[in-house]
GUFI-567229 format. One record per residue (C-alpha): residue number from 1; residue in three letters; x, y, z. Coordinates in Angstrom, 2 decimals, m for minus. Each point is the difference from the previous one (the first is absolute). Layout:
N
  num  residuo        X        Y        Z
  NUM      ALA        X        Y        Z
...
% end
This chain:
463
  num  residuo        X        Y        Z
    1      MET     0.00     0.00     0.00
    2      VAL     1.27     3.47    m0.83
    3      PHE    m1.14     3.44     1.09
    4      SER    m0.85     1.09    m3.54
    5      SER    m2.57    m2.73    m0.60
    6      GLY    m3.78    m0.19     0.21
    7      ILE    m0.01    m2.89     2.49
    8      PHE     2.12     2.01     2.43
    9      LEU    m1.79     3.34    m0.39
   10      PHE    m3.59    m1.22    m0.10
   11      VAL     0.09    m3.14     2.14
   12      PHE     3.03    m0.54     2.22
   13      LEU     0.64     3.57     1.21
   14      PRO    m3.59     1.00     0.87
   15      VAL    m0.68    m3.35     1.74
   16      PHE     3.28     0.14     1.92
   17      LEU    m0.38     3.61     1.12
   18      SER    m3.64    m0.54     1.00
   19      LEU     0.94    m2.93     2.22
   20      TYR     3.09     1.84     1.27
   21      TYR    m2.00     2.93     1.35
   22      LEU    m2.87    m2.13     1.30
   23      ILE     2.02    m2.30     2.26
   24      PRO     1.75     1.01     3.28
   25      PHE     3.63     1.13    m0.20
   26      LYS     1.33    m3.14     1.76
   27      PHE    m1.15    m2.17    m2.93
   28      ARG     1.33     2.23    m2.78
   29      SER     3.48    m1.56    m0.20
   30      PHE    m1.63    m3.38    m0.53
   31      LEU    m2.22     1.46    m2.73
   32      ILE     3.06     1.61    m1.63
   33      LEU     1.71    m3.40     0.01
   34      LEU    m3.00    m1.81    m1.50
   35      GLY    m0.61     2.74    m2.56
   36      SER     3.67     0.14    m1.00
   37      TYR     0.18    m3.78    m0.40
   38      ALA    m3.14     0.10    m2.16
   39      PHE     1.55     2.84    m2.01
   40      TYR     3.15    m2.10    m0.59
   41      ALA    m1.88    m3.27    m0.59
   42      TRP    m1.94     1.61    m2.84
   43      TRP     3.21    m0.44    m2.03
   44      ARG     0.99    m3.52     1.21
   45      ILE    m1.28    m1.57     3.17
   46      ASP     2.84    m2.54     0.23
   47      PHE     2.65     2.68     0.57
   48      LEU    m1.77     1.05     3.19
   49      VAL     1.93    m2.86     1.59
   50      LEU     3.27     1.73    m0.89
   51      LEU    m1.18     3.37     1.34
   52      ALA    m1.26    m1.57     3.24
   53      GLY     3.17    m2.10     0.34
   54      ILE     2.30     3.02    m0.29
   55      THR    m2.15     1.80     2.55
   56      VAL     0.12    m2.84     2.53
   57      VAL     3.76    m0.49    m0.44
   58      ALA     0.72     3.69     0.59
   59      TYR    m2.35     0.15     3.00
   60      GLY     1.43    m3.12     1.67
   61      PHE     3.66     0.76    m0.64
   62      ALA    m0.38     3.57     1.29
   63      LEU    m1.33    m1.26     3.33
   64      GLN     2.94    m2.40     0.33
   65      ILE     2.57     2.61    m1.01
   66      GLU    m1.13     2.27     2.82
   67      LYS     0.21    m2.81     2.59
   68      ILE     3.58    m1.01    m0.80
   69      GLN     2.70     1.79     1.98
   70      ASP     3.11    m1.38    m1.68
   71      ALA     1.02     2.35    m2.84
   72      ARG     1.35    m2.72    m2.27
   73      ALA    m3.02    m2.23     0.43
   74      LYS    m2.26     2.98    m0.64
   75      PHE     1.86     0.81    m3.22
   76      ARG    m0.13    m3.63    m1.16
   77      LEU    m3.76    m0.05     0.52
   78      LEU    m0.41     3.26    m1.90
   79      SER     2.17    m1.36    m2.82
   80      LEU    m2.14    m3.12    m0.22
   81      ALA    m3.24     1.98    m0.06
   82      VAL     1.26     2.43    m2.65
   83      SER     1.43    m2.88    m2.03
   84      LEU    m3.36    m1.76    m0.09
   85      ASN    m1.60     3.16    m1.36
   86      LEU     2.74     0.50    m2.56
   87      LEU    m0.19    m3.63    m1.10
   88      ALA    m3.71     0.41    m0.70
   89      LEU     0.74     3.19    m1.94
   90      ALA     2.86    m1.66    m1.89
   91      TYR    m2.05    m3.02    m1.01
   92      PHE    m3.10     1.76    m1.22
   93      LYS     1.67     3.04    m1.49
   94      TYR     3.40    m1.12    m1.26
   95      ALA    m0.17    m3.76    m0.66
   96      ASN    m1.25     0.48    m3.57
   97      PHE     2.70     2.60    m0.66
   98      GLY     2.73    m2.17     1.52
   99      VAL    m0.96    m3.13    m1.92
  100      ALA    m0.38     1.94    m3.27
  101      SER     3.45     1.59     0.45
  102      PHE     1.54    m3.38     0.87
  103      ASN    m1.66    m1.67    m2.99
  104      SER     1.31     2.76    m2.25
  105      ILE     3.53    m0.84     1.12
  106      LEU    m0.60    m3.73    m0.50
  107      GLU    m1.27     0.58    m3.53
  108      LYS     3.09     2.02    m0.88
  109      LEU     2.10    m2.90     1.27
  110      GLY    m1.99    m2.46    m2.09
  111      VAL    m1.57    m1.66     3.04
  112      GLN    m3.69    m0.88     0.19
  113      ALA    m2.00     2.56     1.96
  114      LEU    m1.71    m0.89     3.26
  115      SER    m3.73    m0.63    m0.13
  116      TRP    m1.89     2.48     2.15
  117      THR    m3.60     0.87     0.77
  118      PRO    m0.25     3.78     0.39
  119      VAL    m0.89     1.27     3.46
  120      ILE    m2.92     2.42     0.40
  121      LEU     0.99     3.22     1.76
  122      PRO    m2.50     0.88     2.76
  123      ILE    m1.10     3.62    m0.28
  124      GLY     1.26     2.24     2.79
  125      LEU     2.57    m2.59     1.14
  126      SER     2.92     2.46     0.10
  127      PHE    m1.99     2.46     2.07
  128      PHE    m1.36    m2.28     2.72
  129      ILE     3.35    m1.76     0.35
  130      PHE     1.70     3.38     0.46
  131      HIS    m2.59     0.83     2.67
  132      ALA     0.78    m3.25     1.81
  133      ILE     3.78     0.49    m0.20
  134      SER    m0.13     3.59     1.27
  135      TYR    m2.14    m1.13     2.94
  136      LEU     2.47    m2.75     0.95
  137      VAL     3.02     2.31    m0.28
  138      ASP    m1.69     2.72     2.04
  139      ILE    m0.70    m2.51     2.78
  140      TYR     3.61    m1.22    m0.13
  141      ARG     1.30     3.58     0.21
  142      GLN    m2.40     0.67     2.88
  143      GLU    m1.49     2.89    m1.94
  144      ALA    m3.43    m1.49     0.62
  145      ARG    m1.67    m2.54     2.25
  146      PRO    m1.58    m3.07    m1.59
  147      THR    m3.76     0.03     0.02
  148      GLN    m1.90    m2.62     1.98
  149      ASN    m3.08     0.52    m2.16
  150      ILE     0.35    m2.21    m3.05
  151      ILE    m3.24     1.35    m1.50
  152      ASP     1.34     3.56    m0.03
  153      PHE     3.30    m1.16    m1.45
  154      ALA    m1.62    m2.18    m2.67
  155      ALA    m2.32     2.89    m0.85
  156      PHE     3.04     2.28    m0.40
  157      ILE     1.77    m2.41    m2.37
  158      ALA    m3.16    m0.62    m2.04
  159      LEU    m1.50     3.52     0.21
  160      PHE    m1.49     0.21    m3.47
  161      PRO     0.82     3.67    m0.76
  162      HIS     3.74    m0.78     0.06
  163      LEU     0.03    m3.79    m0.47
  164      ILE     0.63    m0.13    m3.75
  165      ALA     2.32     2.91    m0.76
  166      GLY     0.85     1.84     3.18
  167      PRO     0.86     2.46     1.41
  168      VAL     2.59    m2.06     1.88
  169      LEU    m0.84     0.58     3.66
  170      ARG     1.56    m0.89     3.35
  171      TYR    m2.31    m1.60     2.54
  172      HIS     0.96     2.15     2.97
  173      LEU    m1.05     3.11    m1.93
  174      LEU    m3.54    m1.40    m0.24
  175      ALA    m0.14    m2.01     3.24
  176      GLU    m1.51     2.84     2.00
  177      GLN    m2.53     0.65    m2.75
  178      PHE    m1.21    m3.59     0.29
  179      ARG    m0.58     0.57     3.71
  180      ALA    m1.76     3.36    m0.49
  181      ARG    m0.64     2.27    m2.98
  182      VAL    m2.25     2.88    m0.90
  183      HIS    m3.12    m0.59    m2.07
  184      SER    m1.72     3.16    m1.16
  185      TRP    m1.92     1.35    m2.97
  186      ASP     2.83     2.46    m0.69
  187      ARG     2.60    m2.77    m0.14
  188      PHE    m2.28    m2.25    m2.08
  189      SER    m0.72     2.77    m2.53
  190      LYS     3.69     0.82    m0.33
  191      GLY     0.70    m3.66    m0.61
  192      ALA    m2.76    m0.26    m2.60
  193      THR     1.34     3.09    m1.78
  194      ARG     3.53    m1.42    m0.01
  195      PHE    m1.31    m3.30    m1.35
  196      MET    m1.87     1.76    m2.80
  197      LEU     3.12     1.99    m0.88
  198      GLY     2.08    m3.18    m0.29
  199      PHE    m2.70    m1.73    m2.03
  200      THR    m0.06     2.93    m2.43
  201      LYS     3.78    m0.02    m0.36
  202      LYS    m0.04    m3.72    m0.76
  203      VAL    m2.96    m0.15    m2.42
  204      LEU     0.05     3.36    m1.78
  205      LEU     3.75     0.46    m0.33
  206      ALA     2.02    m3.20     0.55
  207      ASP    m2.35    m2.33    m1.86
  208      THR    m0.53     2.46    m2.85
  209      ILE     3.73     0.52    m0.51
  210      ALA     0.84    m3.72     0.29
  211      PRO    m0.80    m1.03    m3.62
  212      LEU     2.41     2.63    m1.29
  213      ALA     2.85    m1.33     2.11
  214      ASP    m0.87    m3.60    m0.87
  215      ALA     0.00     0.74    m3.74
  216      VAL     3.47     1.55     0.09
  217      PHE     1.59    m2.77     2.05
  218      LEU    m1.25    m2.54    m2.54
  219      LEU     1.63     1.75    m2.96
  220      GLY     2.96    m1.74    m1.59
  221      HIS     1.84     3.17    m1.00
  222      PRO    m1.43     3.06     1.75
  223      THR     1.11     3.40    m1.25
  224      PHE     1.19     2.86     2.21
  225      SER    m3.54     1.39     0.24
  226      ASP    m1.52    m3.45     0.51
  227      ALA     2.39    m0.95     2.78
  228      TRP    m0.21     3.25     1.94
  229      LEU    m3.77     0.09    m0.34
  230      GLY    m0.27    m3.54     1.33
  231      ALA     2.52     0.53     2.80
  232      LEU    m1.73     3.20     1.13
  233      ALA    m3.38    m1.70    m0.21
  234      TYR     1.16    m2.83     2.23
  235      THR     1.60     2.51     2.38
  236      MET    m3.40     1.58     0.52
  237      GLN    m1.90    m3.28    m0.08
  238      ILE     1.96    m1.59     2.84
  239      PHE    m0.14     3.15     2.12
  240      PHE    m3.75     0.51    m0.29
  241      ASP    m0.67    m3.73     0.27
  242      PHE     2.05    m0.56     3.14
  243      SER    m0.58     3.35     1.70
  244      GLY    m3.68    m0.47    m0.85
  245      TYR     0.04    m3.36     1.76
  246      SER     1.75     1.56     3.00
  247      ASP    m2.60     2.78     0.15
  248      MET    m2.75    m2.60    m0.07
  249      ALA     1.69    m2.06     2.73
  250      ILE     0.51     3.05     2.22
  251      GLY    m3.59     1.08    m0.62
  252      LEU    m1.47    m3.42     0.80
  253      ALA     2.06    m0.20     3.19
  254      LEU    m1.19     3.45     1.05
  255      MET    m3.62    m1.05    m0.58
  256      MET     0.71    m2.76     2.57
  257      GLY     1.70     2.40     2.42
  258      PHE     3.62    m0.93    m0.83
  259      GLU     2.62     2.54    m0.96
  260      PHE     2.58    m1.24    m2.53
  261      PRO     3.14     2.00    m0.80
  262      GLU     0.34     1.67    m3.39
  263      ASN     1.65    m2.11    m2.69
  264      PHE     0.68     2.63    m2.70
  265      TRP     0.87     3.67     0.14
  266      HIS     0.39     1.52    m3.49
  267      PRO     2.95    m2.24    m0.98
  268      TYR     0.30     1.36    m3.56
  269      ALA     0.83     3.44     1.40
  270      SER     3.17    m1.39     1.61
  271      ARG     3.33     1.76    m0.55
  272      SER     2.07    m3.18     0.33
  273      ILE    m0.42    m3.76     0.09
  274      THR     0.73     0.16     3.72
  275      GLU    m2.97     2.32     0.43
  276      PHE    m2.08    m2.14    m2.35
  277      TRP     0.33    m2.96     2.35
  278      ARG    m1.14     2.14     2.91
  279      ARG    m3.17     0.76    m1.96
  280      TRP    m0.74    m3.22    m1.97
  281      HIS    m1.50    m3.06     1.70
  282      ILE     1.06     1.50     3.31
  283      SER    m1.02    m3.02     2.07
  284      LEU     2.18    m2.35    m2.06
  285      SER     2.93     2.44     0.01
  286      SER    m0.25     0.18     3.79
  287      TRP    m0.21    m3.78     0.27
  288      LEU     3.07    m0.54    m2.17
  289      ARG     1.94     2.59     1.97
  290      GLU    m1.04    m1.37     3.40
  291      TYR     0.24    m3.75    m0.65
  292      LEU     2.61    m0.29    m2.73
  293      TYR     2.22     3.07    m0.40
  294      PHE     0.65     0.51     3.74
  295      PRO     0.60    m3.73     0.72
  296      LEU     2.51    m0.05    m2.87
  297      GLY     1.90     2.72     1.84
  298      GLY    m1.56     3.15    m1.45
  299      ASN     2.64     2.71    m0.17
  300      ARG     1.87    m1.13     3.12
  301      HIS     2.87    m1.89    m1.64
  302      GLY     1.67     2.39    m2.40
  303      THR    m0.74     1.54    m3.35
  304      ALA     0.45    m3.06    m2.20
  305      ARG    m2.18    m2.15     2.25
  306      THR    m2.70     2.68     0.02
  307      TYR    m0.13     0.02    m3.80
  308      PHE    m0.13    m3.79    m0.02
  309      ASN    m2.83    m0.02     2.54
  310      LEU    m2.01     2.56    m1.96
  311      THR     0.35    m1.90    m3.25
  312      THR    m0.65    m3.39     1.58
  313      THR    m3.12     1.28     1.74
  314      MET    m1.42     1.36    m3.24
  315      VAL     0.89    m3.13    m1.99
  316      LEU    m1.79    m2.16     2.57
  317      GLY    m2.85     2.51     0.01
  318      GLY    m0.20    m0.37    m3.77
  319      LEU     0.01    m3.79     0.26
  320      TRP    m2.79     0.24     2.61
  321      HIS    m2.19     1.56    m2.70
  322      GLY     0.30    m3.01    m2.25
  323      ALA     2.04    m3.01    m1.10
  324      ASN     1.52     1.46    m3.15
  325      TRP     3.40     1.39    m0.94
  326      THR    m1.71     3.24    m1.01
  327      PHE    m0.90     0.64     3.66
  328      VAL     3.58    m0.72     1.04
  329      VAL     1.30     2.53    m2.53
  330      TRP    m2.65     2.53     1.08
  331      GLY     1.14    m0.38     3.61
  332      ALA     3.66     0.27    m1.00
  333      TRP    m0.77     3.12    m2.06
  334      HIS    m1.54     1.76     2.98
  335      GLY     2.56    m1.37     2.45
  336      GLY     2.91     1.17    m2.16
  337      ILE    m1.48     3.49    m0.33
  338      LEU    m0.64     0.19     3.75
  339      ALA     3.65    m0.91     0.64
  340      LEU     1.17     2.57    m2.58
  341      GLU    m2.15     2.75     1.51
  342      ARG     1.39    m0.80     3.43
  343      ALA     3.55     0.14    m1.37
  344      LEU    m0.64     3.39    m1.64
  345      LYS    m1.82     1.49     2.98
  346      GLY     1.60     3.31     0.93
  347      ARG     2.42    m0.13    m2.95
  348      ARG    m2.08     1.92    m2.51
  349      ALA    m1.81     3.30    m0.06
  350      PRO    m3.76    m0.17     0.59
  351      LEU    m1.98    m0.04    m3.24
  352      SER    m3.33     1.60    m0.75
  353      SER    m3.12    m2.14     0.35
  354      TRP    m0.67     0.84    m3.66
  355      LEU     2.96    m2.29    m0.75
  356      THR    m0.07    m2.54     2.82
  357      ILE    m3.70    m0.94    m0.24
  358      PRO     0.06    m0.79    m3.76
  359      GLY     3.40    m1.68     0.40
  360      THR    m1.26    m2.23     2.79
  361      MET    m3.15    m0.76    m1.97
  362      ILE     2.03    m1.20    m2.98
  363      LEU     1.93    m2.39     2.23
  364      VAL    m3.25    m1.28     1.49
  365      VAL    m1.56    m0.51    m3.43
  366      ILE     3.02    m1.98    m1.22
  367      GLY    m0.29    m2.18     3.09
  368      TRP    m3.69    m0.64    m0.69
  369      VAL     0.92    m1.40    m3.42
  370      PHE     1.76    m2.91     1.71
  371      PHE    m2.82    m0.33     2.52
  372      ARG    m2.68    m0.24    m2.69
  373      SER     1.78    m2.17    m2.55
  374      GLU    m0.69    m3.73    m0.22
  375      ASN     3.72    m0.74    m0.28
  376      MET     3.33     1.66    m0.66
  377      VAL    m0.36    m0.34    m3.76
  378      ALA    m3.26     1.95     0.08
  379      ALA     1.58     2.64     2.26
  380      THR     2.92     0.36    m2.41
  381      ARG    m2.41     0.57    m2.89
  382      VAL    m1.75     2.86     1.77
  383      LEU     3.26     1.56     1.19
  384      ALA     1.37    m0.19    m3.55
  385      GLY    m3.11     1.79    m1.18
  386      MET     0.41     2.69     2.66
  387      THR     3.44     0.79    m1.39
  388      GLY    m1.30     0.32    m3.58
  389      PHE     1.40    m3.20    m1.49
  390      ASN    m3.22    m0.75    m1.87
  391      GLY    m0.90     3.46    m1.21
  392      PHE    m1.77     2.87     1.69
  393      GLY    m3.61     0.36    m1.15
  394      VAL    m2.98    m1.97     1.25
  395      SER     0.00    m3.33    m1.84
  396      ASP    m2.94    m1.13    m2.12
  397      SER    m0.31    m3.14     2.15
  398      LEU    m0.70     2.16     3.05
  399      ALA    m1.84     2.94    m1.56
  400      PHE    m3.16    m1.96    m0.80
  401      GLN    m0.19    m1.30     3.60
  402      ILE     0.18     3.38     1.73
  403      THR    m3.32     1.52     0.98
  404      GLY    m0.78     3.57     0.92
  405      LEU    m1.31    m1.16     3.37
  406      GLU     3.33    m1.64     0.87
  407      VAL     1.99     3.09    m0.92
  408      THR    m2.41     2.24     1.90
  409      ALA     0.28    m2.22     3.09
  410      LEU     3.81     0.08    m0.23
  411      VAL     0.05     3.80    m0.23
  412      ALA    m2.50     0.22     2.87
  413      ALA     2.17    m2.35     2.08
  414      PHE     3.07     2.20    m0.45
  415      ALA    m2.03     3.12     0.73
  416      ALA    m1.47    m1.52     3.16
  417      THR     3.40    m1.28     1.13
  418      TYR     1.82     3.30    m0.18
  419      ALA    m2.93     2.24     0.86
  420      GLY    m0.53    m2.08     3.12
  421      ALA     3.68     0.20     0.93
  422      TRP     0.02     3.77    m0.58
  423      TRP    m3.14     0.48     2.08
  424      ALA     1.40    m2.14     2.83
  425      SER     3.19     2.09     0.07
  426      ARG    m2.05     3.19     0.10
  427      ALA    m2.66    m1.11     2.42
  428      GLU     2.48    m1.81     2.27
  429      ASN    m2.13    m1.60     2.71
  430      THR    m3.09     2.16    m0.39
  431      ARG    m3.33    m1.71    m0.39
  432      VAL    m1.28    m0.09    m3.58
  433      THR    m3.75    m0.47    m0.45
  434      TRP    m0.90     2.09    m3.03
  435      GLY     0.33    m2.89    m2.48
  436      LEU    m1.61    m2.77     2.04
  437      TRP    m3.39     0.49    m1.66
  438      LEU     1.52    m1.18    m3.29
  439      ILE     1.08    m3.41     1.34
  440      PRO    m3.51    m1.58     0.24
  441      ILE    m0.75     1.16    m3.56
  442      LEU     3.21    m1.58    m1.30
  443      PHE    m0.76    m3.11     2.04
  444      VAL    m3.38    m0.43    m1.70
  445      ILE     1.64     0.44    m3.41
  446      SER     2.67    m2.53     0.99
  447      LEU    m2.65    m2.41     1.20
  448      SER    m1.78     0.20    m3.34
  449      ARG     3.26    m0.61    m1.82
  450      MET     0.88    m2.95     2.23
  451      LEU    m3.34    m1.65    m0.71
  452      SER     0.44     0.42    m3.75
  453      GLN     3.57    m1.28    m0.34
  454      SER     1.82    m3.28     0.51
  455      PHE     1.55    m1.00     3.32
  456      SER     3.32     1.72     0.78
  457      PRO     1.86    m1.17     3.12
  458      PHE     2.39     2.24     1.91
  459      LEU     3.59    m0.25    m1.24
  460      TYR     1.42    m0.79     3.44
  461      PHE    m2.17    m3.10     0.38
  462      GLN     2.69    m1.92    m1.90
  463      PHE     2.66     0.97     2.52
% end
C-alpha cells in the first residue's frame, strides 16, 4: 500500500484515523501496530514475519545488553545483534547482486555459472533495519534506556508513516511521544495540510516529470540537449518524489500527534556538497554520521584517515541505496567531493552564491546520472551525451516523446525549488500562512490526476 493510492486515501486512512480517535489513548499503540502491519501486509503478508522477527530480536537483545556489566561481553552481544540485522539486509538486498557479479567472473573464466533463484527484496527493509540497529547501539552507548513495552517498540518500528521510506528515526527521540503526546485540531490540520502538500509534490510534479527522465535514460545515443534535459528532469523527479513522501510521512505522523524531524531543507540551494548533505535526506545523513562515520574514527585520526572515513561512509551509503555498481560510484562521487571540499576549506577565497549554487547543482546532477542509470554502461551513455559527443540539438527519437505538460512541470519544479529556497532565506523562521489556501485546491487536482493515471510507486521504495 502506498500513500498515493485510492485504497490508502479512501479506505485505510479514514478507517484507521476514525478508530484511532475513538479508542482510549492506552490502546492507541496497539492500534498503530495492527494498522501498520495491515499496511505492510497489503504488499506481501509473508514478509511480516521478517519485520516482526527483526523487532523481537532488537527488543530482546537491548534488554540483555543493558543487564550485562562486563564491557567485552556487552560489546560481543551488540556485535551479534547488529550482525543478525546486517545478515538479513545482506541476504535480501545484496545476494542477487553478489551472485550475479560472481557469475560474471565465472563466465569470463569459461566456468559454468551458478544456478540461482532471485531473492525478492522486501520493501522498507533498509529503513526498519536501520531503526533496529540505531536502537541497539543507543542502548549499548547508554544514550537511551531500553523500553519494557514491546507494543510501543514494535509500533515504533512498524509505524506506517515512516515504515517504507523513512525518515530514519531513533527510538529515544519518539519514546516520550509514545508515552504522551498532544492531540489537537490545530496539530491535526497542520498534519493534513503537510500531507496534501507532499501528495501534490509527488503526483503533480514528480510523476509528471518522470516520463521525460525515463525516455532519456532509455536512449542509445542521447545528444547534449537530450542528456541534460533527462538529467535535470530526474534531478527534479527524485527531489519532489522523495521530499513529497517525507512531507506526507511528517503530516500523517502529526495527524496522530507525533512530531517527526524535517528530512529536507532546500537542498538544491546548497553552496557546496557538504552543505547539500546537511539539507538532503537529513535523517539518513545524521544516521550515517552517527553510526558509521564516527565509529570509523571521524576526524580524530589525522587528515588522511578523515578523507578515507568520509569517502568510505558515502560509498557504503551509496551501496545502502541499492545493490548496483552505479550506487557505489554515486557514493564515491559524493565522498570524494566531500573530502576535496574539506581539504580546500580555508584555502580559497569565498565565492559568490551566484557561482557556488549552480556549481554545486551541476555536481549533484552528474551524481544523479549514476544513481538513475540501470548500469554503468547506461550512465556512460548519458554522461557522453552531456559532454556533446552525440551532437547538441534535441534528437528526433526524443522530440516526439516530449509533451508540453512534462516541460511545464519541469519548469514549475525548478521555479518552486528556488522560489521556495529564496522565500525561506527571506522569511527565516517567520510563520507563512498566505499560500496555505492553495494547497487543498492543488490536492484536489492531484487527486483527480492520480485517479486517472497508472500506479506510480515512490522511488525510495526500492531502497
